[in-house]
matplotlib code that plots the C-alpha trace (Angstrom):
import matplotlib.pyplot as plt

x = [-33.1, -34.2, -31.7, -28.8, -29.8, -29.9, -26.5, -25.0, -26.5, -25.0, -21.6, -21.7, -22.6, -19.8, -17.3, -18.3, -18.1, -14.7, -13.2, -14.6, -13.2, -9.6, -8.3, -7.7, -9.8, -6.8, -5.2, -8.1, -7.7, -6.4, -4.2, -5.5, -9.0, -7.9, -6.2, -9.2, -11.6, -9.4, -9.3, -13.0, -13.6, -11.4, -13.2, -16.6, -15.3, -14.7, -17.9, -19.0, -20.3, -22.7, -22.1, -24.6, -23.9, -27.5, -30.2, -33.1, -34.2, -36.8, -38.3, -39.9, -43.3, -44.4, -47.7, -49.6, -48.8, -45.4, -42.8, -39.7, -36.4, -33.2, -30.1, -28.8, -25.0, -23.1, -19.6, -18.5, -16.4, -16.0, -13.4, -15.4, -17.4, -20.9, -23.8, -27.3, -29.9, -33.1, -34.6, -38.3, -40.3, -43.1, -45.5, -46.0, -45.7, -41.9, -39.6, -36.0, -33.4, -30.2, -27.2, -28.8, -26.3, -23.4, -20.4, -19.1, -15.5, -14.3, -13.7, -15.9, -19.1, -22.6, -26.0, -29.6, -32.0, -35.5, -38.4, -41.5, -44.7, -45.9, -49.0, -50.7, -51.6, -50.0, -46.9, -45.9, -43.0, -41.9, -39.2, -36.9, -35.5, -32.2, -31.2, -27.5, -24.7, -23.9, -23.7, -27.2, -28.6, -30.8, -30.5, -33.3, -33.6, -36.4, -38.0, -40.5, -42.4, -45.3, -47.8, -50.3, -53.3, -53.0, -54.4, -54.4, -52.4, -49.2, -49.6, -46.6, -46.0, -46.5, -43.3]
y = [33.2, 30.0, 28.1, 30.3, 30.0, 26.2, 26.1, 28.3, 26.2, 23.0, 24.6, 25.6, 22.1, 20.6, 23.1, 22.4, 18.6, 18.8, 21.1, 18.9, 15.7, 16.7, 14.6, 10.9, 8.5, 6.4, 9.3, 9.5, 6.0, 5.9, 2.9, 2.5, 2.1, -0.6, -2.5, -2.3, -3.4, -6.4, -7.5, -7.0, -9.1, -11.9, -11.8, -12.2, -15.4, -17.0, -18.5, -20.8, -24.3, -25.9, -29.7, -31.8, -35.3, -36.1, -34.1, -36.3, -38.0, -40.7, -41.0, -44.3, -45.2, -42.9, -42.4, -39.3, -36.4, -37.9, -35.1, -36.0, -34.2, -34.7, -32.7, -32.0, -31.6, -29.6, -28.4, -25.3, -26.8, -23.5, -20.8, -18.0, -17.7, -19.3, -17.3, -18.8, -16.0, -18.0, -21.5, -22.2, -25.3, -26.1, -26.3, -25.0, -28.5, -28.5, -25.9, -25.5, -24.1, -22.8, -20.5, -17.4, -14.8, -16.5, -16.8, -20.4, -20.4, -22.6, -26.1, -25.6, -27.5, -26.6, -28.1, -27.4, -28.9, -29.8, -30.5, -32.2, -32.3, -35.6, -34.3, -35.7, -39.2, -41.9, -40.9, -37.3, -35.4, -31.9, -29.7, -27.2, -24.4, -23.0, -19.6, -18.8, -16.9, -19.9, -19.8, -21.4, -19.2, -22.0, -25.6, -28.1, -30.6, -33.1, -35.1, -37.9, -40.3, -42.7, -41.4, -43.8, -42.4, -42.3, -45.4, -47.4, -50.6, -49.9, -50.5, -48.9, -48.4, -51.3, -52.4]
z = [-33.1, -31.4, -33.5, -32.4, -28.8, -29.1, -30.8, -28.1, -25.4, -27.0, -27.3, -23.6, -22.5, -24.6, -23.1, -19.5, -20.1, -21.7, -18.9, -16.1, -17.5, -18.1, -15.1, -15.9, -13.8, -13.0, -11.2, -8.8, -7.4, -3.9, -3.1, 0.4, -0.9, -3.3, -0.4, 1.9, -0.9, -1.7, 1.9, 2.2, -0.8, 0.5, 3.9, 2.1, 0.5, 3.9, 5.0, 7.9, 7.1, 9.4, 9.4, 11.4, 12.8, 11.8, 10.0, 11.0, 14.2, 14.6, 18.1, 17.1, 18.5, 21.3, 23.3, 22.5, 24.9, 25.9, 25.6, 23.6, 22.9, 20.9, 20.3, 16.8, 17.2, 14.6, 13.8, 12.0, 9.3, 7.4, 7.8, 9.4, 12.6, 12.4, 13.8, 14.1, 13.9, 14.0, 14.3, 13.6, 13.5, 11.2, 14.2, 17.7, 19.1, 18.4, 20.0, 19.0, 21.5, 20.0, 20.7, 19.2, 17.8, 19.6, 17.3, 16.9, 15.7, 12.9, 14.2, 17.3, 17.9, 19.2, 19.5, 18.8, 21.2, 19.8, 22.1, 20.8, 23.0, 21.5, 19.9, 16.8, 15.7, 13.6, 11.6, 12.4, 10.8, 11.7, 10.2, 11.8, 9.7, 11.0, 9.7, 9.8, 8.0, 5.8, 2.0, 1.7, 4.5, 5.9, 7.0, 7.4, 10.2, 10.6, 13.5, 13.2, 15.4, 15.2, 17.8, 19.4, 21.1, 24.9, 26.5, 23.2, 22.7, 20.8, 17.1, 15.6, 11.9, 9.5, 7.9]

ax = plt.figure().add_subplot(projection="3d")
ax.plot(x, y, z, "-o")
ax.set_aspect("equal")
plt.show()
């Protein structure tokens, strides 16, 4: 009896599957959906490219506690609007200012201002990580300085 029930159940499942699959899948494709998917895929290939004039800045020899700042200028050399979503430094002594969530069109320029409070001693290097909608997703910038203690005679790095 169990065997007959199992066979009948199997026959029912096969019948349901064969009836539900009688339409060809190619007949269910909507041409408008194909066109919108194609244009979406093409748009995703267009990416902004963040090209900096310089990726590192050396303040040289400074006195401890003397604030410094520099601007990293960049150009969107890609083919889509560039959007910077974040910029963080490796330390609280360095503060980046940037055009947050402001689209920068292809060919346009912008700048990221970096302020360093002059803390530390001897050779100091700090990094700034810029998060944007580029292919890499992040760009790295670097500042460095040789920091002499306040009131000391300037020594500078040995070359």
